[in-house]
C-alpha positions as MATLAB code, in Angstrom:
seq = 'MSAILDQAVEELNRRMEGRSYDGTAMFVLTGEGSIFLDRGEARKGEGPAEVTFTATPETFRDIISGALNPTSAFMSGKLALDGDMGAAMRLASALG';
ca = [
     341.483  132.441   73.420;
     338.385  132.456   71.347;
     337.876  131.984   67.631;
     336.045  135.331   67.682;
     339.241  137.074   68.806;
     341.289  135.221   66.191;
     338.913  136.391   63.458;
     338.847  139.944   64.826;
     342.666  140.148   64.894;
     342.862  138.809   61.344;
     340.276  141.286   60.067;
     341.837  144.242   61.886;
     345.285  143.391   60.491;
     343.779  143.083   57.021;
     342.147  146.515   57.368;
     345.369  148.096   58.664;
     347.509  146.670   55.846;
     349.194  149.499   53.997;
     347.768  152.134   56.345;
     349.623  154.226   58.866;
     348.778  154.464   62.563;
     351.643  155.317   64.888;
     349.789  154.905   68.170;
     348.506  152.207   70.474;
     344.926  151.137   71.022;
     343.112  148.334   72.774;
     339.792  146.813   71.789;
     337.895  145.011   74.519;
     335.315  142.618   73.094;
     332.901  141.959   75.925;
     332.831  138.337   76.992;
     335.728  137.413   74.689;
     338.925  139.273   75.572;
     341.137  142.019   74.198;
     343.021  142.988   71.072;
     346.049  145.269   71.295;
     347.013  147.426   68.318;
     350.561  148.781   68.307;
     351.766  150.855   65.329;
     349.198  149.291   63.040;
     349.719  145.648   64.002;
     347.035  143.823   65.985;
     347.483  140.865   68.315;
     345.426  139.176   71.000;
     346.139  140.514   74.460;
     346.542  143.761   76.324;
     349.073  146.527   76.535;
     349.499  150.151   77.537;
     347.121  151.919   75.162;
     346.502  155.558   74.370;
     342.848  154.708   73.834;
     340.649  151.747   74.757;
     337.451  150.840   72.929;
     334.876  148.509   74.441;
     332.101  146.896   72.432;
     330.329  143.616   71.868;
     331.946  141.306   69.321;
     329.020  142.004   66.980;
     329.480  145.778   67.185;
     333.233  145.439   66.638;
     332.623  143.246   63.572;
     330.135  145.765   62.170;
     332.574  148.656   62.671;
     335.514  146.806   61.107;
     333.407  145.631   58.151;
     332.181  149.167   57.511;
     328.557  148.312   58.233;
     328.549  150.603   61.299;
     330.137  154.033   61.551;
     332.359  154.254   64.672;
     331.042  157.723   65.522;
     327.458  156.494   65.311;
     328.345  153.485   67.458;
     329.904  155.783   70.069;
     326.997  158.253   70.041;
     324.445  155.432   70.396;
     326.311  153.837   73.304;
     327.324  150.707   71.388;
     331.007  151.689   71.574;
     332.661  152.977   74.733;
     335.891  154.946   74.605;
     338.415  155.537   77.366;
     341.541  157.592   76.850;
     342.832  159.965   74.212;
     340.084  161.145   71.861;
     342.742  162.395   69.410;
     344.222  158.880   69.172;
     340.726  157.527   68.548;
     340.202  160.002   65.715;
     343.579  159.157   64.150;
     342.719  155.465   64.242;
     339.295  156.080   62.699;
     341.018  157.970   59.873;
     343.573  155.191   59.407;
     340.840  152.576   59.166;
     339.122  154.648   56.494;
];
């Protein structure tokens, strides 16, 4: 797998540290692969997710770093969402 995914997993785990999210989510980074988040712990790969987000690696990095608001990314078409909108909102709250 790519170094981009390794960095994304590391950053997502850092952001989730000490925060509570009891669901499952998948992040698809176009051209790179997927990250699966299960009960607040991220790893490379896929799994059965309540919600799936799809974005470029750059958009994902901007969202995780706080430079881009997830709602703005979704409304502008930079972030696609498939699945449970409630799970997406809970995750956004958990990420702060």
